[in-house]
C-alpha positions, 0 to 999 in steps of 0.5 A, spaced: 110 795 901 109 798 894 105 804 897 110 806 902 115 806 896 111 810 892 109 815 897 117 816 898 118 817 891 112 822 891 115 826 897 122 826 894 119 829 887 115 834 891 121 836 896 117 835 902 119 830 908 116 823 907 111 821 913 108 814 914 102 814 917 098 809 921 093 808 916 086 804 917 084 798 914 078 801 910 079 804 904 078 812 904 082 818 902 084 821 909 088 826 906 082 830 904 082 837 906 080 838 913 076 844 914 073 843 921 075 839 927 069 836 931 071 835 938 067 831 944 067 834 950 067 829 956 074 825 956 076 828 950 077 836 952 075 835 959 077 830 964 071 828 968 075 824 973 079 830 975 074 835 973 078 839 969 081 840 962 086 836 960 093 840 961 094 840 953 087 841 951 087 849 952 093 850 948 091 845 943 085 848 941 088 855 941 093 852 936 088 849 932 083 855 932 089 858 928 088 854 922 081 850 922 074 851 924 072 848 931 066 845 933 064 840 939 059 835 939 058 831 945 053 827 950 051 831 956 046 831 961 041 838 960 043 840 967 051 840 965 050 844 959 051 851 962 057 849 966 060 846 960 059 853 956 062 857 962 068 852 963 070 854 956 068 861 957 073 861 963 079 858 959 078 863 954 076 858 948 069 858 948 069 863 942 074 858 938 068 854 937 063 855 931 058 850 934 057 847 940 052 841 940 050 837 946 045 832 946 042 828 952 041 821 948 048 818 946 044 814 941 042 821 938 049 823 937 050 821 930 044 825 928 047 831 931 053 830 927 049 830 921 045 836 923 052 840 924 055 838 917 048 841 914 049 847 918 056 849 917 055 847 910 061 841 910 061 834 908 064 829 912 070 828 908 072 835 910 072 834 918 076 830 923 072 827 929 076 827 935 073 822 940 075 818 946 069 813 945 070 809 939 062 807 939 060 814 938 064 819 935 069 814 931 064 809 929 060 815 926 066 818 923 068 812 920 061 810 917 060 817 914 067 818 911 070 823 916 077 822 918 077 819 925 082 820 931 081 816 937 083 819 944 085 813 947 085 815 954 081 814 960 075 810 961 074 807 954 081 806 953 081 799 953 075 798 948 077 795 942 075 797 935 071 792 931 067 791 925 061 796 927 066 801 929 071 801 924 078 802 926 080 810 927 085 813 922 089 815 928 090 814 935 093 819 940 094 818 947 095 826 948 091 831 945 098 835 944 099 829 938 093 832 934 097 838 931 103 834 929 098 829 925 094 835 922 100 839 920 103 832 917 097 831 913 096 838 911 103 838 909 102 832 905 096 836 901 101 842 900 098 847 905 091 846 903 088 846 910 083 850 914 
């Protein structure tokens, strides 16, 4: 493929390692400077089936907070919001999140992403959306022009991306894969991340 060959030549000229990414089908610049990572909460950071954070969630959040602004946009019943905030506080990671937005209505999640971007003064192409559910977070990110990372795990792992959702830019099966993907993209941008 000519693009891969060109990428290898560019990496050699810049004296950086060549990393071949599993690029999505849609044309967009996935290596825009990532300034914020927006996580879903349930089934992305927090495993609802075990009622605990995924084992790698806490160290990944701490690692990424060193380079990136972090936020959460998630669907949550109103009576669970304080419990979720408390869990983040107890794990010592609450302060790593600049904004935390919960909505009871899954259909309103897209509007919450838009409101968050306005509040933090960022464009969609400056954020990375990490979500386990392609129908909400990944679909919004793809439509808006954000970089999308599908945490293909648990209840929604068998969903198949379609024309409505679009393909995620990256698919991970463990949160510990996320820093590596972002570091490689950052290296590609010559360190202009965060």
